[in-house]
Rosetta silent file (secondary structure, phi, psi, omega in degrees, C-alpha in Angstrom):
SEQUENCE: MQTNIEKTNQEDSGTLRERARSDIQDLKERASSRLDQATTSVGRGVERAGDAVDNATHTAADGVKRAGRYMQESDPATMADDFVELARKHPGATLCVGIGLGLLAGRVFRPRTTR
SCORE:     score description
SCORE:     0.000 S_00000001
   1 L     0.000  136.695 -172.648   86.472   60.229   59.036 S_00000001
   2 L   -91.625  144.956  178.114   85.901   56.597   59.769 S_00000001
   3 L   -80.046  163.849  174.783   84.801   54.089   57.241 S_00000001
   4 H   -58.015  -38.747  175.160   81.959   51.758   57.751 S_00000001
   5 H   -65.206  -37.924  177.581   84.322   48.828   58.267 S_00000001
   6 H   -66.782  -34.545  179.118   86.258   50.662   60.964 S_00000001
   7 H   -67.682  -39.936  175.224   83.017   51.560   62.692 S_00000001
   8 H   -58.299  -44.227 -175.023   81.849   47.897   62.398 S_00000001
   9 H   -71.112  -33.205  179.277   85.070   46.687   63.810 S_00000001
  10 H   -70.120  -40.618  176.326   84.994   49.028   66.718 S_00000001
  11 H   -57.702  -44.831  178.874   81.405   47.997   67.411 S_00000001
  12 H   -69.160  -39.341  174.290   82.356   44.300   67.237 S_00000001
  13 H   -60.938  -35.998  178.466   85.405   44.734   69.585 S_00000001
  14 H   -70.548  -30.655  176.216   83.176   46.561   71.984 S_00000001
  15 H   -66.225  -43.078  179.650   80.642   43.846   71.843 S_00000001
  16 H   -62.112  -40.178  177.532   83.307   41.250   72.289 S_00000001
  17 H   -66.469  -40.347  178.427   84.759   43.068   75.331 S_00000001
  18 H   -67.699  -43.022  173.697   81.323   43.252   77.009 S_00000001
  19 H   -53.653  -53.424  178.752   80.738   39.574   76.202 S_00000001
  20 H   -63.232  -40.612  174.176   84.123   38.639   77.793 S_00000001
  21 H   -63.726  -36.002 -179.173   83.478   40.729   80.916 S_00000001
  22 H   -67.006  -52.121  176.965   80.094   39.073   81.217 S_00000001
  23 H   -52.789  -40.543  177.522   81.654   35.570   80.828 S_00000001
  24 H   -66.855  -39.670 -178.980   84.358   36.385   83.334 S_00000001
  25 H   -61.926  -50.128 -178.351   81.801   37.685   85.766 S_00000001
  26 H   -55.510  -48.852  179.776   79.756   34.457   85.285 S_00000001
  27 H   -62.464  -40.966  178.404   82.855   32.328   85.917 S_00000001
  28 H   -59.043  -48.228 -179.479   83.718   34.373   89.064 S_00000001
  29 H   -69.839  -36.505  172.493   80.332   33.791   90.472 S_00000001
  30 H   -63.304  -45.600 -178.947   80.190   30.109   89.641 S_00000001
  31 H   -64.245  -39.115  178.117   83.588   29.604   91.204 S_00000001
  32 H   -63.281  -40.282 -177.425   82.619   31.633   94.277 S_00000001
  33 H   -71.350  -41.112  175.228   79.433   29.489   94.626 S_00000001
  34 H   -65.707  -38.473  179.312   81.436   26.175   94.322 S_00000001
  35 H   -64.147  -46.911  175.700   83.945   27.414   96.741 S_00000001
  36 H   -56.249  -43.816  175.274   81.213   28.374   99.251 S_00000001
  37 H   -60.914  -46.334 -174.978   79.643   24.818   98.782 S_00000001
  38 H   -64.935  -47.007 -178.562   83.030   23.060   99.214 S_00000001
  39 H   -57.278  -51.961 -177.116   83.830   25.218  102.472 S_00000001
  40 H   -55.088  -45.482 -177.888   80.393   24.325  103.790 S_00000001
  41 H   -67.341  -43.886  169.762   80.805   20.698  103.150 S_00000001
  42 H   -56.529  -39.125 -177.590   84.248   20.681  104.789 S_00000001
  43 H   -69.400  -35.233  170.121   83.001   22.399  107.666 S_00000001
  44 H   -62.399  -38.046 -177.279   80.302   19.892  108.240 S_00000001
  45 H   -64.461  -43.908  176.631   82.769   17.146  107.894 S_00000001
  46 H   -66.488  -38.465  179.222   84.917   18.671  110.553 S_00000001
  47 H   -65.289  -36.748  172.684   82.134   19.325  112.831 S_00000001
  48 H   -62.060  -42.973 -175.308   81.086   15.567  112.550 S_00000001
  49 H   -69.560  -30.684  176.274   84.563   14.521  113.229 S_00000001
  50 H   -66.473  -40.160  170.410   84.740   16.820  116.277 S_00000001
  51 H   -54.290  -42.314 -173.992   81.440   15.237  117.497 S_00000001
  52 H   -74.370  -31.528  175.396   82.811   11.744  117.174 S_00000001
  53 H   -68.781  -44.876  174.219   86.053   12.690  119.084 S_00000001
  54 H   -43.697  -55.367 -178.666   83.748   14.361  121.706 S_00000001
  55 H   -63.209  -44.247 -178.294   81.751   11.103  122.073 S_00000001
  56 H   -68.793  -37.981  175.804   84.847    8.875  122.158 S_00000001
  57 H   -57.708  -43.835 -179.769   86.406   11.084  124.710 S_00000001
  58 H   -68.338  -36.644  175.450   83.357   11.071  126.969 S_00000001
  59 H   -57.820  -52.351  176.504   83.095    7.190  126.492 S_00000001
  60 H   -48.843  -54.276 -174.505   86.787    6.806  127.370 S_00000001
  61 H   -67.202  -35.760  174.711   86.497    8.908  130.431 S_00000001
  62 H   -72.435  -17.876  178.180   83.422    7.182  131.718 S_00000001
  63 H   -79.249  -37.697  179.107   85.168    3.818  131.306 S_00000001
  64 H   -69.694  -35.058  178.001   88.275    5.153  133.376 S_00000001
  65 H   -59.530  -53.334 -178.676   85.738    6.409  136.028 S_00000001
  66 H   -57.984  -42.947 -179.614   84.094    3.070  136.183 S_00000001
  67 H   -59.838  -50.422  177.181   87.407    1.294  136.368 S_00000001
  68 H   -45.359  -53.096 -174.222   88.568    3.571  139.206 S_00000001
  69 H   -67.357  -29.907  176.008   85.432    2.991  141.077 S_00000001
  70 H   -69.036  -40.348  174.721   85.694   -0.717  140.633 S_00000001
  71 H   -61.969  -34.178  179.988   89.302   -0.723  141.895 S_00000001
  72 H   -74.444  -36.304 -172.426   88.275    1.303  144.964 S_00000001
  73 H   -89.502  -17.623 -170.115   85.278   -0.870  145.757 S_00000001
  74 L  -111.068  154.082 -178.552   86.723   -4.362  145.071 S_00000001
  75 L   -98.323  167.014  179.353   89.305   -6.304  147.110 S_00000001
  76 H   -56.159  -42.045  179.605   92.193   -8.137  145.294 S_00000001
  77 H   -60.845  -46.468  169.924   90.648  -11.495  145.569 S_00000001
  78 H   -53.276  -42.854 -177.538   87.468  -10.219  143.825 S_00000001
  79 H   -71.487  -40.432  176.745   89.463   -8.591  141.056 S_00000001
  80 H   -56.145  -56.517 -174.038   91.414  -11.966  140.497 S_00000001
  81 H   -57.070  -41.798 -177.300   88.152  -13.867  140.258 S_00000001
  82 H   -71.690  -37.659  173.087   86.762  -11.336  137.793 S_00000001
  83 H   -53.854  -55.738 -173.286   89.952  -11.481  135.685 S_00000001
  84 H   -59.569  -39.885  175.793   89.783  -15.264  135.558 S_00000001
  85 H   -58.767  -55.592  179.488   86.089  -15.008  134.482 S_00000001
  86 H   -52.661  -52.874 -177.748   86.862  -12.444  131.807 S_00000001
  87 H   -61.377  -26.023  178.428   89.746  -14.553  130.390 S_00000001
  88 H   -71.402  -38.102 -174.731   87.393  -17.634  130.215 S_00000001
  89 H   -66.188  -44.892 -176.774   84.851  -15.553  128.330 S_00000001
  90 L  -124.138   72.566 -171.955   87.386  -13.953  126.035 S_00000001
  91 H   -68.861  -41.213  176.483   90.547  -16.105  125.720 S_00000001
  92 H   -61.363  -44.045  174.005   91.761  -14.408  122.450 S_00000001
  93 H   -58.057  -47.611  174.365   91.395  -10.912  123.691 S_00000001
  94 H   -56.537  -42.405  174.996   93.146  -11.962  126.791 S_00000001
  95 H   -62.356  -39.126 -179.140   95.942  -13.428  124.935 S_00000001
  96 H   -68.739  -49.834  179.112   96.384  -10.411  122.687 S_00000001
  97 H   -54.887  -42.715 -176.288   96.361   -8.018  125.798 S_00000001
  98 H   -67.571  -38.529 -179.869   98.965  -10.323  127.477 S_00000001
  99 H   -63.734  -51.947 -177.988  101.162  -10.299  124.424 S_00000001
 100 H   -59.973  -37.071  174.238  100.910   -6.488  124.102 S_00000001
 101 H   -65.878  -46.072  173.358  101.809   -5.967  127.862 S_00000001
 102 H   -60.124  -38.435  175.031  104.761   -8.305  127.511 S_00000001
 103 H   -64.051  -38.309  177.428  106.036   -6.422  124.492 S_00000001
 104 H   -70.343  -42.085 -177.850  105.572   -3.075  126.343 S_00000001
 105 H   -70.734  -38.487 -179.961  107.361   -4.413  129.444 S_00000001
 106 H   -62.931  -42.507  176.927  110.218   -5.764  127.249 S_00000001
 107 H   -64.094  -41.763  179.323  110.646   -2.148  125.657 S_00000001
 108 H   -63.620  -45.673 -170.253  110.513   -0.548  129.099 S_00000001
 109 H   -96.722    4.374  174.722  112.934   -2.817  130.879 S_00000001
 110 L   -69.471  140.363  175.185  115.402   -3.382  128.025 S_00000001
 111 L   -72.067  141.373 -174.364  118.772   -2.134  128.726 S_00000001
 112 L   -84.189  138.917  170.769  119.567    1.070  126.745 S_00000001
 113 L  -122.249  146.106  178.850  122.669    0.963  124.504 S_00000001
 114 L  -112.636  149.237 -177.548  124.103    3.925  122.926 S_00000001
 115 L  -112.595    0.000    0.000  125.702    3.835  119.428 S_00000001
């Protein structure tokens, strides 16, 4: 026969177990909700990045098409005149491009040595 203390202890432990289960379930639901929100947020960010890459790709492709069309339709004298005009309008950018091309040419044409 159980004493009143034993019955009370069993009831208390049952109540504590139920409360712990409830608290654990709440934590699971909150964690799941936060994970869903984070996943959605990351997904939106990735989608925006994809859109930016898509736009940049299309812009670059359009520029390449225009450059190709320009080269097909222009004679060398016209292109030289256009380049001189561009260099006069943007001397700093022209200098930077020239330096970059010079460095690239130096790397390409440098004799290769093996160690």
